[in-house]
N, C-alpha and C positions, 0 to 999 in steps of 0.2 A: 504492500500501500503505501501511497505518496506521504501521506504523515503518520506513517509508522514510527520513525522516528521518536515521535513528540513522548511513547511511551518506554521507549528502550534507554532507559536511566543508565544504565551501568555503562551504555557508548556515548553517553552525551559530551560533546564539546567541551574544554574550557572556557570558552563564551557562555556556551548555553547553562553550565554550572554556575556561574556569575550572575549573570541576569537572574537566577531562580534562586540564589541564593540571597539577592539582596532584595528579592519580590516576598521570599520567605520573614524577611526582619521586617520590614514596611508592615504584611500586612500583623506580626506581631505586637509591632511597636503599635499600631493603629490598636489593634484589643484593648491592649493596656492603657490606653490614653483616654478611651472609649468609658472607662471604669469612673466609678464616682470616686476613686481614692485620688484619682490622678488630677483632680479639678479641686480650687481652694474652699469652693462651696459647697463640694459631696454631690454636684448635680453630673451628670453625664454627658460628656461633649458627644453629639451625633456622629454617626460613624463617618461621615461625608467629611468632616471637618477633622476629623481623628484620622483618618485615610492620607489626606493633604499635610496635617502636621510631621505625621510618622513620615512620609517620603520625601518632605522639607528636612527633616534632621536627618535621615539615613544618607538623603542625599547629599548633604552638608552644603544645605542652599540657603535657607535664613527667609525664606518669607512666609508671613502667618496670617491666618483667618483672625486669632483671636490674640489678646497681647498673652505673651508668655509670659510675663512678671505679675500679672495680677489675676491673671486665669487659672492657671496650673498649681496644683499643691506643691510642697519641696519635691513631695514621691516623684510626681508627674515630672516636675524639673529632673531627677534624679532620672528617669525612664529618658528622657529628651539626652542627657549626657550621655548615657550607654550608646543611645541610638546615634550621636555624633560622632563616639570612638569609634563604634563597627564600622560606618559610613568611611570615616577617613581613613581610616587607616585598612580597611577590607574585611569584611570577614574570615577570609582564608586566611589572615593574616593573623590574629586572633586564634582561629582554631588552630595554626600553627604553634602560637603562644602556649596554648594548652598542651599541643601533643610533647614540647620540647620539655616543660616541668613534669609531663607524665614518664618522658623518656622512652617516650613511643616511634618508632622508626617513620620519615616520612617516605611515603610511596612515589614512586617515578609519577605515576598519576596526578596526585598532589603537587608535585615539582611542576608539572604543567601547567595547573591551573596557577599556580603562584604566580609563573613566570607569564598567563595571560594578565593576573591580575596588577603584577609589578611594571605590564606593560614591557617587558625586558627582551632581547633577541634571542636568548642564551638562558638553559637553565644552571649555566655553571655557578655557583656562587650563590645560590638561587637563598638557601637556609641561612649562608653567612647575612646576607641582606637581609634578610627577614628580621636577625637575632640587631641587626645595628638599628633598623626601624622601628621597633620597638623602643630599646636602650636611648635612640636619640629624641625618639617622639618624647616619651615618659619624661626624659629629662629637662627638655625645651618646655613644655607644660608643668612642670615643677617650678622652673626659676621664674615663669610667667605666675603662675600661681601666686609665688609670694614674692614679688612685685604688686601683684591688683591689693593682695590683702593688706600688703604696708600701707599704699595709699588709700585703699576703701577703710581702713582704720580709725581713720581721722573725722570718717560721715555717718560713722555706724558701728555697732558694737563688734568685738572681736569675732563672735563667733561666724554673724553674719557678714563682716568683711572675709570672713576664710570662704564660705560657702560662696561667695558671689567671685570671689578671686579663680575657687576652682572651674566653677561653672563657666565663665568667661575665656579661662585660659585654654578648657578643653575647646568650647565654643571657636575660637579664634585663631587657635592650632588649628582643627580641622577645618579651616574655612567655611564654617556653618552658620555664623551672623547671626545667631538667635542671642538674646539680651534678656535680664529681667529686673532691669529697672523700672519698667512699667511704663502703661502710655506710649508703647511705640519710641522711646526716646532713644535707643540705643545709648551712644558714648558722650551725646551731644553734652551731656553735662559737663563732660572734662576736655573738652574742645581744644582749651588752650595749655591743659595738664601737661607737661613733660615728661612723669614718670606713665602715667596710662599713654599717652601718645608713642613712647617709645616701647614700652611693653607691648603692647595692642600691634603695633609693625611690625615688631621682633618674630610674634609668634604666628601672622599675619604672610610675610616675605618666607620664613621657613618651612611653614608649611607648604605654602605654592613652589617654592622651588623644586619638589623630587627628592624623594631620600636615594636615589642614587647619586644627585648632586651632593647632599650633603652629607653622603659616604664619602666623598670625593672629596671633599673640602676639611673636613679631618682627619682623612688620610694625608695630606697635602704636607705636610711636615716630613713628614716620610721619605713619600715617593717621589715631591719634588715636581709633578705634573700633576694638570687636569687631563681628563678625559675630554674630545671632542664634542660631546653633548654638553658636560657641564659649563665651556666655554661656552657655547652657543647660548646656554641657557640663563648664563649669568650676563653675558653682551647683551642678549634682549632686554633680560629684565630690568639691569638699569637704564637703558636706555629708554624705556618706557617707562617708568616712574621718573625719570629726570621730564622730559617730554609733557607727562601726565603733569605734574608740578608745576610747571612751566604754562601749560593751557588754561588749567583752572585758576591759577594765581591771576591772568590776564582777564579771563574770561569773568570772574566773579570779584574781581578787586573793587569796584565802584555800588556792587551789591548790597543794597544796605539790606537785607534779610539774609545774606550770609557773610561774604566776608568782610561788607564795607562798614560792619559794624564790631569789629575787632581790632586790636593792636596789632603792630609790625609781628611778633612773635606768635600771634593766634593764627593769622594772617599766614604765616608761612607752613606750623605745624596742619593748621588746616588744609591747606595745597598739598600737603605731601601726603596725608593719611587718607585725602579722597581721591591720590592718584593710584595710591596702592591696593585701597579697600576693594576697587570695581574689578580686581585681580580673584574675582570671587569670595571675599571674605563677608562681604555684605553687612558690617558693622557699618557706622558712621558718625560722624562728629558735624554733621552741618544738617538742616534739614532739606533732604532732597526734591521737597516741594517746592523749594524758594529757589530753584536753580533756573539760571538761563535756558533756554532751547539748548542756544550752542554747547553750554555744557551738558548737556544731558545727552547729545547726540552724541558728545566725544565719550561720554562715561559707555553710551552704547557700545560703542568702538571698541573699548578696554574692556567690555565683560565679554565681547564675543572670541577675541584673543583670549584672554581668561589665563592661569595657569600655568604650571612647565607637566610633562609627561611624568607620569608615575608621584604624582603630589596629591595632596588631599581637595585640589581644586578640579575647575572643570574648563571650560572653552574650547576653544579648536589648539589651545598650548601653544604656546612661548615658539615653541620648534617648527611646527606646521606654520606660523606666520614667518618666520625666517625663511625657510625654505622660499615661500611663495615670494618674499621680498628680492632672495637671492635669485630665482626662478625670471622674474622683472629685469634684474640689474642685467642680468646674463644676458637676456634677449638682446635687451638695448645695446650693449655693449659686441653683439654678435659672437659671442664665445657660446660654445655647445656644452661647456661644463660649470654644475654651480659648484664654487669652489668656498671653503670658509676655514680660516686659519692654516691654509696650505693642505686642506685635504678636500679632495673633488667626492662629492655625492653621490649615489648609487642611483639609478634610474627609479629603483621600485621607491625608495625614500620619497622621491618628486611626486610620483603617481598618488601613493597614499596620502601626501599631505595636501594633491588636489580633492584627491575622496572624501578624505575628511573635511574639507570645508566647502564643497559642492552639496553633500550632505546635512552639514550642519545648517550652512545659507538657507539649503531648501526647509529643512524642520520650523526654523525661524520665522520663515516666511508663510508657510502653510498655518504654521500655527495665529500668525498674526490678524491672517486674512480671518481665519475662523472667529479667534474672538472680537474683533470689530465688526464683523456678521452679527454677533449674538449680542454685545456688550454697545450699549450706547454711550460709550468714552472717547474721549480725545485720541487719535491714532497714535500721537506720541508716547501717552500713558501706556498704551496699547503695546505699542514695539519695547518699551523701554522695560515692563514687565516681562517679555515673551522671551526676550535677550536675558533677561535676569535668571529667571527659571534654566534657559540652555547652558547657560554657562555656571549655573550652581554658584551663583553671586549672593541672592537673598536681598537686593537693595529695590526700595520701593517706593513710587513716587504715590502712594496712597490706593492704587488701582485692586489688590488681593481680598483686601476683607469685604470688597463692593462685591465682587464674580459672584457669577450663577452658581450654581450646584456643578452644572456640564462645565462652564468653566474652567471651575477648581480641578475638575478630573482633568481637560484637557491639560492644564498648569502642573498638574501632578505627574501625567505621562512626559511633558517635557523636562523637569525635574531629572525622571529617571532617567531617560535619554541622554542626556547632557553629562548625567554623573558617567555611566556607563561607557558612555562613546557612540554617535550612531554608526560606528563601521564596527563595534562590537555586539549590538543590538542586532544589526543587519547579519553578522554571523552567527549570532544566537538562534534568531527567528528561521533561517533558510535550513533547506534540508542537507546542505551542504553539496560542494562542488565535486566535481573530477578533474585531474590533469588531463588540459587539454593533450590530444596526440597529434599532432596536426598545425600547420600555421598557413594562413592566408598569404595570396599576393599584397604585396606592398602598395596602396594606393597612393596619390595625393589630391590635397583638395587648397582650394583658396584659402588662407585666413587674415581676418583683420580688411 
């Protein structure tokens, strides 16, 4: 039968297992969040909203239909924290951690799934990488928690400050974007605060660089060299942060509702933070509903690019964007190869970058058109929310809580597809492909 593979669980491909695993975690999370213990008032959250929230948490997005700080109880917020961690590090990473603690051998099949989950080209050293991922992640989250706890302790009791510190450290490192300050305020109360800004940006950037890059950086003192992947990620990340800071500073400098009301220090902190957070983090120190249209559109571009491969973030990824830019530059210069740091890129990398970009752009366009048909809202608002969902960013300009149930499900699917990647989702849902045994003759068409 054509769809017999659906029931053949033992022979599922790694992409199919990843998609199924994430879906299972989301439904378990939705069930828990819909129970009375998860809400502050003891009322049950309707299942559509619970499913949306669980999807947003597991896919580390941050879009919400109820206010996290006031609606959920402490127990409900802890459930969300667990979903952040599972979604950010990946359920296979956490399963491997349990297996390592129990001294259980990791099978070849499990290594293949880990390879797919970490977006690696080889299984070599995959378990060593997983150990480093867990160690680096928990260490960075602990540092962030301590910094947040220290700062928040000046504004609230120590116990509450510690919980707030832990919640926001896990949320920001995993690029989830959830906050518990209430009234959808995120970090706007600390727009000019150096400690909160530094801690939050450190967590976001490290979470978005990717675990391979973090491993490379930690090993740099010993090896004295970085891989091509790490060089490209660091170069493009730095470029986007610098460019974003400058653009936001210029566009919003005279806006009295954003940068215009801040001193010079506040302007710089806010511009830098708003340049970093669209890279799939979702936290904000400025009111995004007050941004100018040009800033909103520029933020959409940053959200679409997203973080880096093998990270807790989404988007088409910095490496994909770099390959596209490299292809344009090579074509303009009349060169056949795309070269970075004296290395030529293989053709299959270029084809994959183009495929991911086209699939992602198609998803965002289709979702935007469907939402524009269903919802009577300004187009820019809809495009912003759709891109935020795809990039698993979580930034919002106020549309998500107003969505109908069908639109919530569409946004939830977009978050799911964005977290796993359109290409992985296509591999998972497809019946599999056979290797071609022949090639057609080459043809030529006119381009441009």
